[in-house]
C-alpha distance (Angstrom), angle and dihedral (degrees) to the residues before:
residue distance angle dihedral
M1 . . .
Q2 3.73 . .
S3 3.80 117.2 .
L4 3.78 114.5 -102.1
A5 3.78 92.8 -149.6
L6 3.82 106.6 103.8
F7 3.75 98.7 -165.6
Q8 3.79 144.7 4.2
L9 3.81 113.2 -118.3
S10 3.77 116.7 -150.3
A11 3.74 123.3 159.6
P12 3.77 140.9 158.4
A13 3.85 115.9 -87.9
S14 3.85 91.8 -107.4
L15 3.77 90.5 57.9
L16 3.81 92.9 48.9
R17 3.80 90.2 67.3
M18 3.81 89.4 68.0
P19 3.84 112.1 101.7
A20 3.80 95.0 -133.4
V21 3.80 92.3 53.9
N22 3.78 92.3 47.4
T23 3.81 90.9 50.0
L24 3.86 90.2 51.9
K25 3.80 90.0 50.7
V26 3.82 91.6 50.8
W27 3.80 90.9 48.2
R28 3.78 92.3 48.8
G29 3.77 90.8 49.6
R30 3.80 92.0 51.6
L31 3.76 90.6 49.4
R32 3.73 92.8 50.8
H33 3.78 93.6 47.1
R34 3.81 91.6 48.9
E35 3.76 90.7 48.4
A36 3.81 91.1 51.8
L37 3.82 90.1 47.7
F38 3.81 88.6 51.4
M39 3.81 92.3 51.0
L40 3.81 91.7 49.0
S41 3.77 91.6 48.5
R42 3.82 90.1 55.2
K43 3.79 91.8 50.9
G44 3.76 90.0 57.5
M45 3.76 138.2 -55.2
H46 3.78 91.4 -125.9
I47 3.79 88.0 76.1
L48 3.77 92.1 57.4
E49 3.77 94.4 39.0
D50 3.79 87.4 58.1
V51 3.77 88.7 65.5
G52 3.79 93.9 44.3
L53 3.81 103.5 -96.7
S54 3.77 120.6 134.1
A55 3.85 124.3 -146.4
A56 3.77 89.5 -109.7
Q57 3.83 92.4 53.5
V58 3.75 92.9 48.1
E59 3.83 92.2 47.8
A60 3.81 92.0 48.5
E61 3.79 91.9 50.1
I62 3.82 97.9 47.4
R63 3.77 91.6 48.0
K64 3.78 93.2 57.8
P65 3.81 116.1 103.0
F66 3.79 115.4 -115.0
W67 3.78 92.8 -107.5
R68 3.80 94.0 58.6
A69 3.82 118.4 83.1
């Protein structure tokens, strides 16, 4: 499957203090975590059930847009 991350964000530390850059980093992190969750769910729900996640919880999380916590 193709990666859902559209870009890599790297910036100097001074730029990371800017709210817009921090927001983009948070959004990118959410996107990457949800993509990883999606990939694990396709390998088998037993993996996620082992850590206490139900199929409904996984589905609800991976359907969220990246800007929603």
